[in-house]
C-alpha positions in Angstrom: 54.5 1.9 -39.4 55.7 -1.1 -37.5 53.0 -3.1 -35.6 55.1 -3.1 -32.5 55.2 0.7 -32.6 51.5 1.0 -33.2 50.8 -1.4 -30.3 53.2 0.5 -28.0 51.6 3.9 -28.9 48.1 2.5 -28.4 49.1 1.1 -25.0 50.6 4.4 -23.9 47.5 6.3 -25.0 45.2 3.9 -23.2 47.3 4.1 -20.0 47.3 7.9 -20.2 43.5 8.0 -20.6 43.1 5.6 -17.7 45.3 7.7 -15.5 43.5 10.9 -16.3 40.1 9.2 -15.8 41.2 7.8 -12.4 42.6 11.2 -11.3 39.4 13.0 -12.5 37.2 10.5 -10.6 39.1 11.2 -7.4 38.7 14.9 -7.9 35.0 14.6 -8.6 34.5 12.4 -5.5 35.9 15.3 -3.5 33.6 17.8 -5.2 30.6 15.6 -4.8 31.2 15.1 -1.1 32.5 11.5 -0.8 35.3 12.8 1.4 34.9 12.2 5.1 33.0 15.1 6.6 33.6 16.9 9.9 31.3 16.0 12.7 29.8 19.3 13.8 27.3 19.6 16.5 25.4 22.9 16.9 23.6 23.6 20.2 22.2 27.0 21.2 24.4 29.0 18.7 27.5 27.2 19.8 29.3 24.8 17.4 31.5 21.9 18.4 33.7 20.3 15.7 34.1 16.8 17.3 35.8 15.2 14.3 39.0 14.6 16.3 37.4 13.9 19.7 36.6 10.2 20.5 33.3 9.2 22.2 31.8 12.7 21.8 28.3 12.0 20.6 26.0 14.3 22.5 22.3 14.2 23.2 20.4 16.6 25.3 19.9 15.2 28.8 18.3 17.9 30.9 17.6 21.6 31.2 17.1 23.3 34.5 13.8 24.9 35.4 14.9 28.4 34.3 16.4 27.4 31.0 19.8 28.6 32.1 21.7 25.3 32.1 21.6 22.4 29.6 23.4 19.2 30.2 24.6 17.1 27.2 26.1 13.7 27.7 27.6 11.0 25.6 24.8 8.5 24.8 27.1 5.5 25.7 27.7 6.7 29.2 31.4 7.2 28.8 31.6 10.2 31.1 31.9 12.8 28.4 29.7 15.8 29.4 29.1 19.4 28.2 27.2 21.9 30.3 26.0 25.1 28.7 25.3 27.9 31.1 23.2 30.3 29.0 22.4 33.5 30.9 21.7 35.7 27.8 18.5 36.9 29.5 20.5 38.5 32.3 22.1 41.9 32.2 25.7 41.5 31.1 27.0 43.3 34.2 25.0 41.0 36.5 26.3 38.0 34.6 29.9 39.1 35.1 29.6 40.2 38.7 27.2 37.6 40.1 27.3 34.3 38.2 30.9 34.2 36.9 32.7 34.5 40.2 30.4 32.0 41.8 31.0 29.6 38.9 34.8 30.0 39.1 34.9 29.3 42.9 34.1 25.6 42.0 37.6 25.3 40.7 39.6 27.4 43.2 41.2 24.4 44.9 41.3 22.0 42.0 44.7 20.9 40.7 45.4 22.2 37.2 47.5 21.3 34.2 47.7 22.9 30.7 47.0 20.7 27.7 47.4 22.3 24.2 46.9 25.8 25.8 43.7 24.8 27.7 43.7 24.9 31.5 42.4 21.5 32.7 41.0 21.1 36.2 41.3 17.7 37.9 38.1 16.8 39.8 36.2 13.7 40.8 32.8 12.7 39.3 30.1 13.2 42.0 27.0 12.1 40.1 26.0 9.3 37.7 27.5 6.0 37.1 31.1 7.3 37.4 31.0 8.6 41.0 34.5 8.7 42.4 36.3 8.5 39.1 38.7 11.3 38.0 37.2 13.9 35.7 39.2 16.5 33.8 37.2 19.7 33.3 37.7 22.9 31.3 35.5 25.8 30.6 35.2 28.5 28.0 33.4 31.7 28.7 31.9 34.3 26.3 31.0 37.5 28.2 29.3 39.1 25.2 26.8 36.2 24.9 26.6 35.6 28.7 27.5 32.0 28.2 29.9 29.6 29.8 30.5 26.1 28.4 31.9 23.5 30.8 33.5 20.3 29.4 34.3 17.1 31.3 35.8 13.8 30.3 37.9 11.0 31.8 40.9 12.1 29.8 42.6 15.5 30.0 43.6 15.4 26.3 40.1 14.7 25.2 38.8 17.5 27.4 41.2 19.9 25.8 40.1 18.7 22.3 36.5 19.3 23.3 37.2 22.8 24.5 39.2 23.6 21.4 36.4 22.4 19.2 34.0 25.1 20.5 33.0 28.1 18.3 30.5 30.7 19.5 28.3 31.9 16.6 
């Protein structure tokens, strides 16, 4: 056999082995978990997938005296908030007839817009370091679990992403 042919065949075999090894390494990285992971926060049997939401790193801030409401805020004080109204100790009918209508009255006169299928209410921050700044709120309710989750951020698109990230367990 000609030396040039042997060299060319060897070069092709080495290139093929290198390509297969590189592809296999990438495949194994995916199996091992070197791919970027979703950022999932779980609070009170509620999961938030915050991978596509900017500035949404939550830490528990406060819970009311009855354990009904928990406030979670962004640690960097960007104005991103989640309030979890957890009334699972109440009778379901009482929750629907007493708490829910009172809660919804907050938004009766607020201007609305729809972002990605989520109704966004335009309000103004009335507490904290952002008093007077616009806030875009949305809420998701689950009557079976007697819970309402209220989202607030300085951007309507971010509020919609936050609301869409929620999954009740």
